[in-house]
Each structure stands twice: as C-alpha cells, then as structure tokens.
C-alpha positions in Angstrom: -96.2 71.3 46.9 -94.5 69.7 49.9 -96.1 69.6 53.3 -94.1 71.7 55.9 -95.5 71.3 59.4 -95.9 74.7 61.1 -94.0 75.3 64.3 -96.9 77.2 65.8 -100.4 78.3 64.8 -102.4 81.4 65.8 -104.6 80.7 68.7 -107.7 81.9 66.8 -106.9 79.4 64.0 -106.7 76.5 66.5 -109.9 77.6 68.1 -111.7 77.8 64.7 -110.5 74.3 63.7 -111.7 72.9 67.0 -115.1 74.5 66.6 -115.4 73.2 63.1 -114.5 69.7 64.2 -117.0 69.8 67.0 -119.8 70.9 64.7 -119.0 68.2 62.2 -119.0 65.5 64.9 -122.3 66.8 66.3 -123.9 66.6 62.9 -122.5 63.2 62.3 -123.8 61.9 65.6 -127.2 63.4 65.0 -127.4 61.9 61.5 -126.4 58.4 62.6 -128.9 58.5 65.5 -131.8 59.6 63.2 -130.8 57.1 60.4 -130.8 54.3 63.0 -134.1 55.2 64.8 -136.3 56.5 61.9 -134.5 55.2 58.8 -132.2 56.8 56.2 -134.9 57.7 53.6 -137.2 59.2 56.2 -134.6 61.5 57.7 -134.1 65.0 56.2 -131.3 67.5 56.4 -133.4 69.9 58.4 -134.0 67.2 61.0 -130.3 66.4 61.2 -129.4 70.1 61.6 -132.1 70.6 64.2 -131.0 67.6 66.3 -127.4 69.0 66.2 -128.7 72.5 67.2 -127.5 74.3 64.1 -129.2 75.9 61.1 -129.7 74.2 57.7 -127.2 76.5 56.1 -124.6 75.4 58.7 -125.1 71.8 57.7 -124.3 72.6 54.1 -121.2 74.5 55.1 -119.9 71.2 56.4 -121.5 68.5 54.2 -122.8 68.3 50.7 -125.4 65.7 51.4 -127.0 63.8 54.3 -125.1 60.5 53.5 -121.9 62.4 53.7 -122.7 63.5 57.3 -121.9 60.2 58.9 -118.4 60.2 57.3 -117.1 63.5 58.8 -113.4 62.7 59.0 -112.5 61.4 55.5 -111.5 64.8 54.1 -109.3 65.6 57.1 -107.8 62.2 57.0 -107.0 62.4 53.3 -105.0 65.6 54.1 -103.1 63.7 56.8 -102.4 60.9 54.5 -101.1 63.3 51.8 -98.8 64.8 54.5 -97.4 61.4 55.3 -96.5 60.9 51.6 -95.2 64.4 51.1 -92.9 64.3 54.1 -91.4 60.8 53.6 -87.7 60.5 53.9 -85.9 60.0 50.6 -84.4 56.6 51.7 -87.8 55.1 52.7 -89.2 52.5 50.4 -92.3 54.0 48.7 -94.3 50.9 49.7 -93.5 51.5 53.3 -94.6 55.1 53.0 -97.9 54.0 51.6 -98.4 51.6 54.5 -97.8 54.4 56.9 -100.3 56.5 55.0 -103.1 53.9 55.2 -102.4 53.5 58.9 -103.7 57.1 59.3 -107.1 55.9 57.8 -107.2 53.0 60.3 -106.6 55.3 63.2 -109.5 57.5 62.1 -111.8 54.5 62.7 -110.0 53.3 65.8 -110.2 56.6 67.6 -114.0 56.0 68.2 -114.6 52.2 68.1 -118.3 52.4 69.2 -119.1 55.0 66.6 -117.2 53.1 63.9 -119.0 49.8 64.7 -122.4 51.5 64.6 -121.6 53.2 61.4 -120.5 49.9 59.9 -123.8 48.3 60.8 -125.7 51.2 59.3 -123.8 51.2 56.0 -124.4 47.5 55.7 -128.2 48.1 55.6 -128.3 51.4 53.6 -127.0 51.0 50.0 -126.6 54.8 49.5 -124.3 54.9 52.5 -122.4 51.9 51.4 -121.8 53.5 47.9 -120.6 56.7 49.5 -118.1 54.8 51.7 -116.8 52.9 48.6 -116.3 56.2 46.9 -114.4 57.5 49.9 -112.1 54.5 50.0 -111.4 54.9 46.2 -109.9 58.3 46.9 -107.2 56.7 49.0 -106.6 54.0 46.4 -106.1 56.7 43.7 -103.8 58.7 46.0 -101.5 55.7 46.7 -101.5 54.6 43.1 -100.3 58.1 41.9 -97.7 58.1 44.6 -96.2 54.7 43.8 -96.4 55.3 40.0 -94.6 58.6 40.6 -91.6 56.6 42.0 -91.7 54.0 39.3 -92.6 55.9 36.1 -94.0 54.0 33.2 -91.9 56.2 30.9 -88.7 54.8 32.4 -89.8 51.2 31.8 -87.0 48.8 30.8 -87.1 45.1 29.8 -87.5 43.0 32.9 -88.7 45.9 35.0 -92.3 45.5 36.2 -92.2 48.3 38.7 -95.1 50.3 37.2 -97.3 47.1 37.2 -96.2 46.2 40.7 -96.8 49.8 41.9 -100.4 49.9 40.7 -101.3 46.5 42.0 -99.5 47.1 45.3 -101.4 50.3 46.0 -104.7 48.4 45.6 -103.4 45.6 47.8 -102.5 48.0 50.6 -106.1 49.4 50.5 -107.6 45.9 50.3 -105.6 44.7 53.3 -106.7 47.7 55.3 -110.3 47.1 54.4 -110.1 43.4 55.2 -108.5 44.1 58.6 -110.9 47.0 59.4 -114.0 44.9 58.5 -112.9 42.0 60.6 -112.2 44.3 63.6 -115.6 46.0 63.1 -117.4 42.7 63.0 -115.7 41.8 66.2 -117.2 44.9 67.9 -114.1 47.0 67.6 -112.2 44.8 70.0 -108.5 44.0 69.8 -105.4 45.7 68.6 -106.4 46.6 65.0 -103.2 48.4 64.2 -101.1 45.3 65.1 -103.4 43.2 62.8 -102.8 45.7 60.0 -99.0 45.5 60.5 -99.2 41.8 60.1 -101.1 42.3 56.8 -98.3 44.7 55.7 -95.8 42.0 56.2 -97.6 39.9 53.7 -97.8 42.7 51.2 -94.1 43.5 51.5 -93.2 39.9 50.9 -95.4 39.8 47.9 -94.5 43.1 46.3 -91.7 44.8 48.1 -89.0 42.2 47.2 -89.6 42.7 43.5 -90.4 46.4 43.4 -87.3 48.5 42.7 -85.1 45.6 41.7 -84.8 46.9 38.2 -83.5 50.3 39.1 -81.3 52.1 41.6 -82.2 55.3 43.6 -81.4 57.4 40.5 -83.5 55.2 38.2 -80.6 53.4 36.6 -80.3 49.6 36.3 -77.5 48.6 38.7 -74.3 47.2 37.2 -74.1 43.4 37.5 -71.4 42.1 39.9 -69.6 38.8 39.6 -70.4 36.1 42.2 -67.6 33.5 42.4 -68.9 30.0 42.8 -66.4 27.3 43.7 -66.7 23.8 42.2 -68.5 22.5 39.1 -69.7 19.1 38.0 -66.9 18.8 35.5 -63.8 20.0 37.4 -63.4 20.0 41.1 -62.0 23.3 42.4 -62.6 25.3 39.2 -63.9 28.8 39.7 -67.1 29.7 37.9 -68.4 33.3 37.8 -72.1 34.0 38.0 -73.6 37.5 37.3 -76.3 39.0 39.5 -77.5 42.5 40.3 -76.4 44.0 43.7 -80.1 44.3 44.7 -81.2 40.9 43.3 -83.3 38.7 45.6 -81.9 35.5 47.0 -84.0 33.5 44.5 -82.5 35.5 41.6 -79.0 35.0 42.8 -79.6 31.2 43.2 -80.9 31.0 39.6 -77.8 32.8 38.4 -75.6 30.5 40.3 -77.4 27.4 39.0 -77.1 28.7 35.4 -73.3 29.3 35.8 -73.0 25.7 37.1 -74.9 24.4 34.1 -77.8 23.3 36.2 -80.3 26.0 35.2 
C-alpha cells in the first residue's frame, strides 16, 4: 500500500492526535524523572501514571511496559520513515531514499536535545532500557533491508551482480552510521548540527556502496548492453585504434580496467 498524504484532515482527528501525543509525552517525562530520581526497578507503572495525572489503564493504552514509556516516538517515527520509502520518486537511487528515511529518526532525537541526552544517560545505566532501545533500532534496520532488497531482488541475481549482498550490508551501514553520529552528538550534550554530521556520514556510505550497487542492472532489471570505448594508440603500433568494452553505467575504475585490458596491460 502506497502512502498518499491527505490534503486535509478533520479537525476532530487533528485534535485527537494532538491529545494522544501530549499524553504520551507527559507519561514519558514522568517515567524518565522517576527512573532518574528513585531508580528504574523501584518505579511502578502506577507511579508513572499518577505523576502524569492519568489512570493506570490510560498508561496501557499508550505503552505496553514501563521501559517503553521513555521511547514514546519510535512508533510514529517508523510510520514517517515508511512514508518516505513509499513516496520515493522512481528515479531516486534506493540508497538515497534510505538515507532520507533514517534522517527522520535523527530528527526525532534532535527535536528535544535535552530530553534525548538525559534519556541516553539513563539507558547507559539501565540494561532493560538499553535492550529495548536496541530492539527499536532493529526495526529500522529490518525496514531498510526489506526496502533495498525489494529493489535488488535475489531471484534476479546474475553473475557479477552483488546487488542483493550490497543492499543488505548497506542497510545495516546506514543504521550504524546514524547510531554512531547520534551517540557522538549525545555524548557532546546535544550540541552542534547533528544532521550535517549525518550527511557527511552518508557521503562515506554512498562512496562505499552506492557506486557499486545497481551497476549490474538497468532501471528495468536488465544488464545494460556493453558499448565500445575507442582507445587510440597501443604499445605495438602507434595510431592503431583499439576497442575496449564497458557498460554504460560502469565506474571509472571499471572503465580503466577495460581499457588496460584492451591495450594488453591488464
């Protein structure tokens, strides 16, 4: 199902969404304050609900457990990330789409730097919270892996085409880059332009994976026909024309190897 943004929403729906968001944030704030002041193990769901001014049943309408309460935005962010993937333009490289998707996750943290820093400190000291955070991050990894593998299907594998391998490794690399940049920013107290830092990390990923991914197939999944590349001059006869064969989407390094082979130097 493709995501189609609505042109307008009923006023009651907007108000309900805002109220839901506010309650979740209030519960998250109360949970984090209680975990910090009296300890994670000593804090109960009833205490969190009471501190937020809601009933116990209201707590469980929003969260399944007390550790989930300090991560109130992951579910909504996952929906936004999925929307980014679903609405990508056909001509956009899938790896670029995934990079845009993970940026939505970063923005979730960057919207409230002080809260994110405090939550980071708390998760470092409470194993249960750390495990829950790892599980949340794994959901993004699975989402991006499915997306990239959907564009580079293992069933369409051809000799010399490592797209399925690159897709799966690249998805994990995007998540790892996000986590590295995010942790560094959090350790620095949430200071600095974290999105710019992530964009620099994306450049590294594109250079590592993007130049190889997709080389073996065109937009329709076919291997592009090779084209001749004339090379003037050989070691044996000056001025003789030698023809090297390379794909139209081959990298400069691949073209160079084809040229060297045609010249008898490869």
